[in-house]
Structures are given as C-alpha cells and as structure tokens.
C-alpha positions as CSV (number, residue, x, y, z in Angstrom):
1,X,213.2,-138.8,-62.2
2,X,211.3,-136.4,-64.4
3,X,207.8,-135.2,-63.7
4,X,206.2,-136.0,-60.4
5,X,207.6,-139.5,-59.9
6,X,210.0,-140.4,-57.1
7,X,210.7,-137.0,-55.7
8,X,207.5,-134.9,-55.9
9,X,206.2,-135.0,-52.3
10,X,209.4,-135.9,-50.4
11,X,211.8,-133.7,-52.3
12,X,210.3,-130.8,-50.5
13,X,212.5,-132.1,-47.7
14,X,210.2,-131.7,-44.7
15,X,207.4,-134.1,-45.6
16,X,205.9,-136.4,-43.0
17,X,206.7,-140.0,-43.7
18,X,203.9,-141.5,-41.7
19,X,200.5,-142.1,-43.3
20,X,197.4,-140.4,-42.1
21,X,195.0,-143.1,-40.7
22,X,192.1,-140.9,-39.5
23,X,190.1,-138.6,-41.7
24,X,188.1,-135.9,-40.1
25,X,185.0,-136.3,-42.2
26,X,181.5,-135.0,-41.9
27,X,182.4,-132.6,-39.1
28,X,181.8,-129.1,-40.7
29,X,178.2,-128.8,-39.6
30,X,179.0,-129.7,-36.0
31,X,181.9,-127.3,-35.7
32,X,181.6,-124.2,-33.5
33,X,182.8,-121.1,-35.2
34,X,185.0,-118.5,-33.4
35,X,185.8,-115.1,-34.9
36,X,189.1,-113.7,-33.6
37,X,189.4,-110.0,-33.1
38,X,192.7,-108.2,-33.9
39,X,194.4,-105.2,-32.5
40,X,192.2,-102.1,-33.1
41,X,188.9,-104.0,-33.3
42,X,186.2,-103.7,-30.7
43,X,185.4,-106.5,-28.3
44,X,187.5,-109.2,-26.7
45,X,190.7,-110.1,-28.7
46,X,190.4,-113.8,-28.2
47,X,187.0,-115.2,-27.2
48,X,187.0,-118.7,-25.7
49,X,186.7,-121.4,-28.4
50,X,183.8,-123.7,-27.7
51,X,184.4,-127.2,-28.9
52,X,181.7,-129.4,-30.3
53,X,181.3,-132.9,-31.6
54,X,183.6,-134.0,-34.5
55,X,181.1,-136.5,-35.8
56,X,183.6,-139.3,-35.4
57,X,183.6,-139.8,-31.7
58,X,184.4,-143.3,-30.4
59,X,184.9,-144.8,-26.9
60,X,188.7,-144.5,-27.1
61,X,189.0,-141.0,-28.6
62,X,186.2,-138.6,-27.7
63,X,187.5,-135.9,-30.0
64,X,186.2,-132.4,-29.8
65,X,186.3,-130.0,-32.7
66,X,185.9,-126.4,-33.8
67,X,186.9,-124.0,-36.6
68,X,189.2,-121.1,-35.5
69,X,188.7,-118.0,-37.6
70,X,192.0,-116.0,-38.0
71,X,193.0,-113.0,-40.2
72,X,194.4,-113.9,-43.6
73,X,196.8,-111.0,-43.0
74,X,197.7,-110.5,-39.3
75,X,199.1,-107.0,-40.1
76,X,195.8,-105.8,-41.5
77,X,192.9,-105.3,-39.0
78,X,190.4,-105.3,-41.9
79,X,191.8,-108.5,-43.5
80,X,189.3,-111.2,-44.4
81,X,189.1,-114.2,-42.1
82,X,190.0,-117.9,-42.9
83,X,188.9,-120.9,-40.9
84,X,191.4,-123.4,-39.4
85,X,190.2,-126.7,-38.1
86,X,191.1,-127.5,-34.5
87,X,190.8,-131.0,-32.9
88,X,191.3,-131.7,-29.2
89,X,191.5,-135.1,-27.6
90,X,190.6,-134.4,-24.0
91,X,192.7,-136.0,-21.2
92,X,191.1,-139.1,-19.6
93,X,191.7,-137.9,-16.1
94,X,189.1,-136.1,-14.0
95,X,191.9,-133.9,-12.9
96,X,194.0,-133.2,-16.1
97,X,197.3,-131.4,-16.2
98,X,196.9,-127.8,-17.3
99,X,199.5,-128.2,-20.1
100,X,198.3,-129.9,-23.3
101,X,200.5,-131.4,-26.0
102,X,200.3,-129.5,-29.3
103,X,201.4,-131.6,-32.3
104,X,203.2,-129.8,-35.1
105,X,203.2,-131.6,-38.5
106,X,205.7,-131.9,-41.3
107,X,206.1,-129.8,-44.4
108,X,202.8,-129.4,-46.2
109,X,201.0,-131.9,-44.0
110,X,197.9,-131.5,-41.9
111,X,198.2,-131.9,-38.1
112,X,194.7,-133.4,-38.0
113,X,195.6,-135.8,-40.8
114,X,198.4,-137.1,-38.6
115,X,196.3,-137.4,-35.4
116,X,196.0,-141.2,-35.4
117,X,199.8,-141.6,-35.2
118,X,200.0,-139.2,-32.3
119,X,197.1,-141.1,-30.6
120,X,199.0,-144.3,-30.8
121,X,202.5,-143.0,-30.0
122,X,201.6,-140.8,-27.0
123,X,198.6,-142.7,-25.7
124,X,199.9,-142.7,-22.0
125,X,200.2,-138.9,-22.1
126,X,196.5,-138.7,-22.8
127,X,195.8,-139.9,-19.3
128,X,196.6,-136.4,-18.0
129,X,197.2,-134.2,-21.0
130,X,194.9,-133.0,-23.7
131,X,196.2,-133.6,-27.2
132,X,195.7,-130.7,-29.5
133,X,195.9,-130.5,-33.3
134,X,195.7,-127.1,-35.2
135,X,195.6,-127.3,-38.9
136,X,198.3,-125.0,-40.3
137,X,197.1,-122.4,-42.8
138,X,197.6,-123.6,-46.3
139,X,197.3,-127.3,-45.4
140,X,194.3,-129.6,-45.1
141,X,191.0,-127.9,-45.8
142,X,192.8,-124.6,-46.6
143,X,195.3,-126.1,-49.1
144,X,195.4,-124.9,-52.7
145,X,197.6,-126.3,-55.5
146,X,198.7,-125.1,-58.9
147,X,200.7,-126.3,-61.9
148,X,204.3,-125.2,-62.3
149,X,207.2,-126.5,-64.4
150,X,208.7,-129.6,-62.8
151,X,211.2,-128.7,-60.1
152,X,214.8,-128.7,-61.3
153,X,213.9,-129.2,-65.0
154,X,213.1,-127.4,-68.2
155,X,213.2,-123.8,-69.1
156,X,213.4,-121.6,-66.0
157,X,211.9,-118.7,-68.0
158,X,208.6,-120.6,-68.0
159,X,208.2,-120.3,-64.2
160,X,207.1,-116.6,-64.4
161,X,204.1,-117.1,-66.7
162,X,203.2,-120.3,-64.8
163,X,203.2,-118.3,-61.5
164,X,201.0,-115.6,-63.1
165,X,198.5,-118.1,-64.2
166,X,198.6,-119.9,-60.8
167,X,198.0,-116.7,-58.8
168,X,195.0,-115.8,-60.9
169,X,193.4,-119.1,-60.0
170,X,193.7,-119.0,-56.2
171,X,191.0,-118.1,-53.8
172,X,193.3,-116.0,-51.6
173,X,196.7,-114.3,-51.7
174,X,199.3,-117.0,-50.8
175,X,201.8,-114.4,-49.6
176,X,200.5,-114.7,-46.1
177,X,200.9,-118.4,-45.7
178,X,204.2,-118.1,-43.9
179,X,205.6,-119.9,-40.9
180,X,205.4,-116.5,-39.0
181,X,201.7,-116.2,-39.7
182,X,201.1,-119.8,-38.7
183,X,202.8,-119.1,-35.3
184,X,200.3,-116.3,-34.8
185,X,197.5,-118.7,-35.6
186,X,198.9,-121.3,-33.2
187,X,199.1,-118.9,-30.3
188,X,195.6,-117.7,-31.1
189,X,194.4,-121.3,-30.8
190,X,196.2,-121.7,-27.5
191,X,194.6,-118.6,-26.1
192,X,191.1,-119.4,-27.4
193,X,191.3,-122.8,-25.8
194,X,192.3,-121.3,-22.5
195,X,195.8,-122.8,-22.0
196,X,198.4,-120.7,-20.3
197,X,201.4,-122.9,-21.2
198,X,201.7,-125.8,-23.6
199,X,204.0,-128.7,-24.5
200,X,205.2,-129.0,-28.1
201,X,206.1,-132.0,-30.2
202,X,207.2,-131.2,-33.8
203,X,208.4,-133.6,-36.5
204,X,210.6,-132.4,-39.5
205,X,209.2,-129.0,-40.6
206,X,207.2,-129.2,-37.3
207,X,210.6,-128.5,-35.7
208,X,210.7,-125.2,-37.6
209,X,207.2,-124.4,-36.3
210,X,208.3,-125.3,-32.7
211,X,211.4,-123.2,-32.8
212,X,209.5,-120.3,-34.4
213,X,206.9,-120.5,-31.6
214,X,209.6,-120.7,-29.0
215,X,211.2,-117.6,-30.5
216,X,207.9,-115.6,-30.5
217,X,206.3,-116.9,-27.3
218,X,209.0,-118.4,-25.0
219,X,206.9,-117.8,-21.9
220,X,204.1,-120.0,-23.3
221,X,206.2,-123.2,-23.8
222,X,206.5,-125.6,-20.8
223,X,208.5,-128.2,-22.8
224,X,209.3,-128.9,-26.4
225,X,210.4,-132.1,-28.2
226,X,211.8,-131.4,-31.7
227,X,212.3,-134.5,-33.8
228,X,214.5,-134.4,-36.9
229,X,214.8,-130.8,-37.8
230,X,217.4,-128.0,-38.1
231,X,217.8,-124.6,-36.5
232,X,216.0,-121.6,-38.1
233,X,219.2,-120.1,-39.4
234,X,220.7,-123.3,-40.8
235,X,220.2,-123.5,-44.6
236,X,219.7,-127.2,-44.5
237,X,218.6,-127.8,-48.1
238,X,221.8,-126.3,-49.6
239,X,223.8,-128.6,-47.3
240,X,222.0,-131.7,-48.6
241,X,224.9,-132.7,-51.0
242,X,227.3,-133.1,-48.0
243,X,224.7,-134.4,-45.6
244,X,223.3,-137.0,-48.0
245,X,226.8,-138.1,-49.2
246,X,227.7,-138.7,-45.5
247,X,224.6,-140.8,-45.0
248,X,225.2,-142.8,-48.1
249,X,228.8,-143.4,-47.2
250,X,227.6,-144.7,-43.8
251,X,225.3,-147.1,-45.6
252,X,228.2,-148.3,-47.8
253,X,230.3,-149.0,-44.6
254,X,227.4,-150.9,-43.0
255,X,227.0,-153.0,-46.2
256,X,230.7,-153.8,-46.2
257,X,230.3,-155.0,-42.6
258,X,227.3,-157.2,-43.4
259,X,228.1,-160.6,-44.9
260,X,224.6,-160.8,-46.5
261,X,225.1,-157.4,-48.2
262,X,228.8,-157.3,-49.1
263,X,228.7,-160.8,-50.7
264,X,226.0,-159.7,-53.1
265,X,226.1,-155.9,-53.6
266,X,228.4,-153.0,-54.1
267,X,226.2,-149.9,-53.6
268,X,229.0,-147.3,-54.0
269,X,230.0,-148.7,-57.4
270,X,226.5,-149.2,-58.5
271,X,225.3,-145.7,-57.7
272,X,228.4,-144.2,-59.4
273,X,227.7,-146.3,-62.5
274,X,224.1,-145.2,-62.6
275,X,224.9,-141.5,-62.2
276,X,227.6,-141.7,-65.0
277,X,225.2,-143.6,-67.3
278,X,222.2,-141.4,-66.7
279,X,224.2,-138.2,-66.9
280,X,225.3,-139.2,-70.4
281,X,221.8,-140.4,-71.5
282,X,218.6,-140.4,-69.4
283,X,216.7,-143.6,-69.7
284,X,213.1,-143.9,-70.8
285,X,211.3,-146.6,-68.7
286,X,208.3,-148.4,-70.2
287,X,205.7,-148.6,-67.5
288,X,203.2,-150.4,-69.7
289,X,199.8,-149.3,-71.2
290,X,201.6,-146.7,-73.3
291,X,203.1,-144.9,-70.2
292,X,206.8,-144.0,-69.9
293,X,209.0,-142.3,-67.4
294,X,212.3,-140.6,-68.0
295,X,215.0,-141.4,-65.5
296,X,217.9,-138.9,-65.2
297,X,220.8,-138.7,-62.8
298,X,219.4,-135.8,-60.7
299,X,216.1,-137.5,-60.2
300,X,217.8,-140.8,-59.2
301,X,220.0,-139.2,-56.6
302,X,217.0,-137.2,-55.3
303,X,215.1,-140.5,-54.9
304,X,218.0,-142.1,-53.1
305,X,217.8,-139.3,-50.5
306,X,214.1,-139.2,-50.0
307,X,212.9,-142.7,-50.8
308,X,215.8,-144.6,-49.2
309,X,218.3,-142.8,-47.0
310,X,215.5,-141.0,-45.0
311,X,214.8,-144.1,-42.8
312,X,216.9,-147.1,-41.8
313,X,214.1,-149.5,-42.9
314,X,214.3,-148.2,-46.5
315,X,218.1,-147.6,-46.5
316,X,218.8,-151.3,-46.2
317,X,216.8,-151.9,-49.4
318,X,219.0,-149.6,-51.4
319,X,221.9,-151.9,-52.3
320,X,219.6,-154.5,-53.7
321,X,217.5,-151.9,-55.6
322,X,220.6,-150.2,-57.0
323,X,221.8,-153.5,-58.5
324,X,218.4,-154.0,-60.0
325,X,218.6,-150.6,-61.6
326,X,222.0,-151.3,-63.0
327,X,220.4,-154.4,-64.7
328,X,217.7,-152.1,-66.1
329,X,214.9,-153.5,-63.9
330,X,213.4,-150.0,-63.3
331,X,209.7,-151.0,-63.4
332,X,210.2,-153.7,-60.9
333,X,211.9,-151.3,-58.4
334,X,209.3,-148.6,-58.9
335,X,206.4,-151.1,-58.3
336,X,208.1,-152.7,-55.3
337,X,208.7,-149.3,-53.6
338,X,205.2,-148.0,-54.5
339,X,206.9,-145.3,-56.6
340,X,205.0,-145.5,-59.9
341,X,203.7,-142.0,-60.8
342,X,200.0,-142.6,-59.9
343,X,201.0,-143.9,-56.5
344,X,203.1,-140.8,-55.7
345,X,200.6,-138.0,-56.5
346,X,197.2,-138.2,-58.1
347,X,197.6,-134.5,-59.0
348,X,200.8,-135.0,-61.0
349,X,202.4,-131.7,-61.9
350,X,200.7,-129.7,-59.1
351,X,202.3,-128.2,-56.0
352,X,200.9,-127.0,-52.7
353,X,201.2,-123.2,-52.8
354,X,201.8,-122.9,-49.0
355,X,205.0,-124.8,-49.4
356,X,206.2,-122.3,-52.1
357,X,205.6,-119.3,-49.8
358,X,207.5,-120.9,-47.0
359,X,210.4,-122.0,-49.3
360,X,210.7,-118.4,-50.4
361,X,210.5,-116.7,-47.0
362,X,212.1,-118.9,-44.3
363,X,215.9,-118.7,-43.8
364,X,216.3,-122.5,-43.4
365,X,214.9,-123.2,-46.9
366,X,217.1,-120.7,-48.8
367,X,219.5,-122.1,-51.4
368,X,222.4,-120.2,-53.1
369,X,223.3,-122.1,-56.3
370,X,227.0,-121.2,-56.0
371,X,227.2,-122.6,-52.4
372,X,225.5,-125.8,-53.7
373,X,227.8,-126.1,-56.7
374,X,230.9,-125.8,-54.5
375,X,230.1,-129.2,-52.9
376,X,231.8,-131.0,-55.8
377,X,232.7,-134.2,-54.1
378,X,229.1,-135.4,-53.7
379,X,227.0,-137.5,-56.0
380,X,224.0,-135.5,-54.8
381,X,225.2,-132.1,-55.9
382,X,223.6,-132.1,-59.4
383,X,220.1,-132.7,-58.1
384,X,220.3,-130.1,-55.3
385,X,221.8,-127.6,-57.7
386,X,219.0,-128.0,-60.2
387,X,216.5,-127.5,-57.3
388,X,218.4,-124.4,-56.1
389,X,218.2,-122.8,-59.6
390,X,214.6,-123.6,-59.9
391,X,213.8,-122.2,-56.5
392,X,215.8,-119.0,-57.1
393,X,213.8,-118.4,-60.3
394,X,210.6,-119.1,-58.5
395,X,211.2,-116.8,-55.5
396,X,211.9,-113.8,-57.7
397,X,208.2,-113.9,-58.8
398,X,206.4,-115.7,-56.0
399,X,204.7,-113.3,-53.5
400,X,205.7,-113.8,-49.9
401,X,205.7,-112.0,-46.6
402,X,208.7,-112.3,-44.2
403,X,209.3,-115.8,-42.8
404,X,211.3,-116.9,-39.8
405,X,215.0,-116.7,-39.2
406,X,217.6,-116.1,-36.5
407,X,218.4,-117.7,-33.2
408,X,215.9,-118.8,-30.5
409,X,216.5,-117.5,-27.0
410,X,214.7,-119.5,-24.4
411,X,215.1,-121.2,-21.0
412,X,212.3,-123.6,-21.6
413,X,213.3,-127.3,-21.4
414,X,213.9,-128.5,-25.0
415,X,215.0,-131.9,-26.4
416,X,216.3,-131.9,-30.0
417,X,216.3,-135.4,-31.5
418,X,218.3,-136.1,-34.7
419,X,219.2,-139.3,-36.4
420,X,223.0,-139.9,-36.9
421,X,222.4,-140.6,-40.6
422,X,219.6,-138.2,-41.4
423,X,220.4,-137.1,-45.0
424,X,218.8,-133.7,-44.6
425,X,218.8,-132.8,-40.9
426,X,221.9,-134.4,-39.3
427,X,222.9,-133.7,-35.7
428,X,225.3,-130.9,-36.7
429,X,222.4,-128.8,-37.8
430,X,221.3,-128.3,-34.2
431,X,224.7,-128.4,-32.5
432,X,224.7,-124.6,-31.7
433,X,221.3,-124.8,-29.9
434,X,222.8,-124.8,-26.4
435,X,224.3,-121.3,-26.9
436,X,220.9,-119.7,-26.8
437,X,218.6,-122.4,-25.4
438,X,220.0,-122.8,-21.9
439,X,217.9,-125.9,-20.9
440,X,218.2,-127.8,-24.2
441,X,219.7,-131.1,-24.9
442,X,220.7,-132.3,-28.4
443,X,220.3,-136.1,-28.6
444,X,221.9,-138.1,-31.5
445,X,220.2,-141.4,-32.3
446,X,222.8,-143.8,-33.5
447,X,222.1,-145.1,-37.0
448,X,218.8,-143.1,-37.0
449,X,217.4,-141.4,-40.1
450,X,214.6,-138.8,-40.4
451,X,212.0,-139.3,-37.7
452,X,213.4,-141.1,-34.7
453,X,210.6,-141.3,-32.1
454,X,210.2,-145.0,-31.6
455,X,211.0,-147.6,-29.0
456,X,212.6,-146.4,-25.8
457,X,212.7,-142.8,-27.2
458,X,208.9,-142.6,-27.0
459,X,209.1,-143.4,-23.2
460,X,211.8,-140.8,-22.7
461,X,209.8,-138.2,-24.6
462,X,206.8,-138.8,-22.4
463,X,208.8,-138.9,-19.2
464,X,210.4,-135.6,-20.2
465,X,207.0,-134.0,-20.8
466,X,205.6,-135.2,-17.5
467,X,208.6,-134.0,-15.5
468,X,208.6,-130.5,-17.1
469,X,212.2,-129.8,-16.3
470,X,215.6,-129.7,-18.0
471,X,216.3,-133.1,-19.8
472,X,218.5,-135.6,-18.1
473,X,221.5,-136.5,-20.4
474,X,222.1,-139.8,-18.6
475,X,218.5,-141.0,-19.1
476,X,218.6,-140.2,-22.8
477,X,222.1,-141.8,-23.2
478,X,220.8,-145.0,-21.5
479,X,218.2,-145.2,-24.3
480,X,220.3,-144.3,-27.3
481,X,223.1,-146.6,-26.2
482,X,220.7,-149.5,-27.0
483,X,219.4,-148.1,-30.3
484,X,221.8,-149.5,-32.8
485,X,220.9,-153.0,-31.7
486,X,217.4,-152.6,-33.2
487,X,218.6,-151.5,-36.7
488,X,217.0,-153.4,-39.6
489,X,219.1,-156.0,-41.4
490,X,220.0,-156.0,-45.1
491,X,217.8,-158.4,-47.0
492,X,219.3,-161.5,-48.6
493,X,220.0,-161.4,-52.3
C-alpha cells in the first residue's frame, strides 16, 4: 500500500508486536541524574547510579527510575551528553539474586514502553531478580523523526534533498545512534547500577542487541534468551522473499488440511490473482470523507508479511481477508484489521531516524538489490526489491558510524527461540550459532511466527534463567512437542 498505511511501522522488520500498557509519565523531576565519565576524563569512570521514585509507584511494582547521561559519541571524550531513561523493578526478595534480567526491545521501540508486558510475562522471576529497562538511544524520549519519500516508492533522486532537509532539523547528529553505541550505553547502565553479570531477554531486534552485547562483553552475560531474531551476519531482510514465501506456503497447506478453510477459501489462488491484478493497475480505495488509499502489489505483499504471517493468530485470518480483497472489499478489511492510515501512524510520512542509522550500519539489515531480484519464484520479491533500492539510495547519503557484524564467540548459556513459520527470522537464520556459541541451543517452535514466548515456553525461559547453566534440550523439546496443539483455528466463512 502506498503512503504509511499497512506497512509503515512493521515493514521495518524488527518492530515489537505487543502494545505498551504503561507510560512512564511525570517522572522527569524525580529522576536522579548521573554523568558518565569517558576515557581521558578525570574522576571515576562510572559513578553509581542512584535510583529515585518514578512517580508511578504501586503496591505491585515499586519501580525506581533515573536518567543515565552518556556521550553522544563514545569515541570523543568531549562529546555532548544525552540522557537515557532507566527503570528498575526491584526483586521482591529480601535476599535477591545478584543477576538482574535486562529487557531488550524490538526495532525502534522503547524498553520502558514495553515494561508492562515484561512485568506480566516474567512475574515469577521478580521474586529473586531485578527487572531492568534501559531506553535505547534514539527511542522513547530521545527519538526524533523526519519526513522522507515513502519507502519503496517514487523518485529515488528525491531522497538526497529530503535527507539534507531532515538533518538540518534534528537536535543532534544521528550518525551515532548505532547498535554498537547502544551496547556501550547498556554496559554503562549495568556498571552504574552495580551489577557484575546480567541475564538478557531480547525480542526481534532485541536479539541483535543481545548478540552484540554478548560479542562485546561475553564475560558480563550469565544467560541470554533471544526470541525471534537472526545472527548478526545474516542479511535477513534480503532473504524475506524466500522466507515469507515458505511461511505463506505453509499457511496454504494448513488451509488445505482444514475443512473450514479449504471449503471456503483458496489463499494461493487469491493472492496470485491480487498480485497480477494490482501489478497491472493499482487500485484506489475510497475510505470515505474524501480520503483515498492506493493499493499496489508491493504494498499488498508487504502487508501479508507484516500484518498477517508474522503471528499464527493473524495468519489464520488471511484466507478470509484475501477473498474479501478479491471481491474489492478493501475498506472492510482495513477497518477490521485496524489498518486504516490514521490507526497505523499519526505522523504519516515520518520515520524514526535511529532506525535509518541502524539500517545503514548493521550487517543484518543490508540488502543488495541483485540478490533480492534473484529470488524470482516468490510473490514477495517485488516488495523487498523496492525496499532494497530505496534503502540503497538512502544509505549513500545518510550519515552513520559503524554498526555490528560478524560472529559471536561466547561460552555463556544461550537459548535462541525461532518460530517455524516466521516470515523474516526463520530457524535457519540462527542455525550456525552452535559453531561459535558453545553453550547455545536453537529451539524451533512448531507453527510459531515472530515472537514465541508464550505458554510453556515462558516457564522454560524462567527455569533456564534461574538455573544459569547450559540449556537442557530434552526439557525444551517436551514443551515444543505440545506447541502445535494450541495453534489458532481458521475462522468459519
């Protein structure tokens, strides 16, 4: 879809798919400020961070907050400082474990904004472990946005002037908003909070952060759980045509095996029909009140990946919605899925600049148009190719320091969780991990999509963190063997 409709937030690939339920409001005045020194400066390098009230304390979650001041440019001792919000939920025990759980958010998301989900999901861990949320630079309170030509569309030559205008409007240089700098920030927070070793849980892009932290500070990680990501040197976005086609084909097979689905729908034929029709002539959808939306083939397939195939609960809705689209009932589908433009992004046409820096600097995010174009057998190639060309044009003019890349060498206990039908981060994207991560276990969740920590997997995650040793394959297999039985059903026609 054109503009910022179906694919704006989620097409960035590593977005979080869980809503933020808690807003850290009214806390700035109560926050304790810490100024970090850097190499070459006088005084202690990392003073202890004193936590204060967040202003939102309750009987269940007595949160403690602070603002951590870090260099904008870690390579420059005289660099200005920027403040990152830190939230700690203290362990309930009078004798807590020394290792806290650090939560690492998805692409462009704020760890603090996702805190409520972590409270609920890992509540038993809070008996003995602090829960720690460090807002990544360029997200949350430090996020900035600017207007750029819509991704994958229009005149690529317009990107250069748009970037120039964008850079002139920003409060600080975005070149330093890299994953590598965020890892330095995270370790500064660890040291300032007085933790010797930490446990990590990362979701989606949070897997990238977790792997990058393991790469830089392996001695500081007690355990790591990495949910729905890929290795640092796997260019996952340019693999999406193949990965997404495989996930869609699995959906087609599941539909054929379901009497309720196969008697009413034919998703393979319907998607092929729509792609052919929209490739010949994009459709203008009347949204009412004088508003329209243009639907093209690339936007449609991008929405299939991000708005449907990403999770089992939304994937089972795709056959019915594709049939409605074939009948021209676009507005009904958009409204039913909450995908009308105003519901997707109130700042339509604007992008978070931190995500651009990471896309242009990290190895996993790179896309070579020729490699994408070679995946000719996929219905999802056109959309990915348009994005690859857009990103290539962007990254020639967008300023960025070096990002993260390469392999991770560690003996820390690590569990890598990937859904069998994840359209962006399938299990094969972490298969080589055991070569360099000696105490790692790659767990494939049957029928799973993007984000698989649920049900018995939550219990296994917490048991693994409590044990603090190499994961037990038999225990994980006992859980995943039951997983397919809880998959959602296709709705009746």
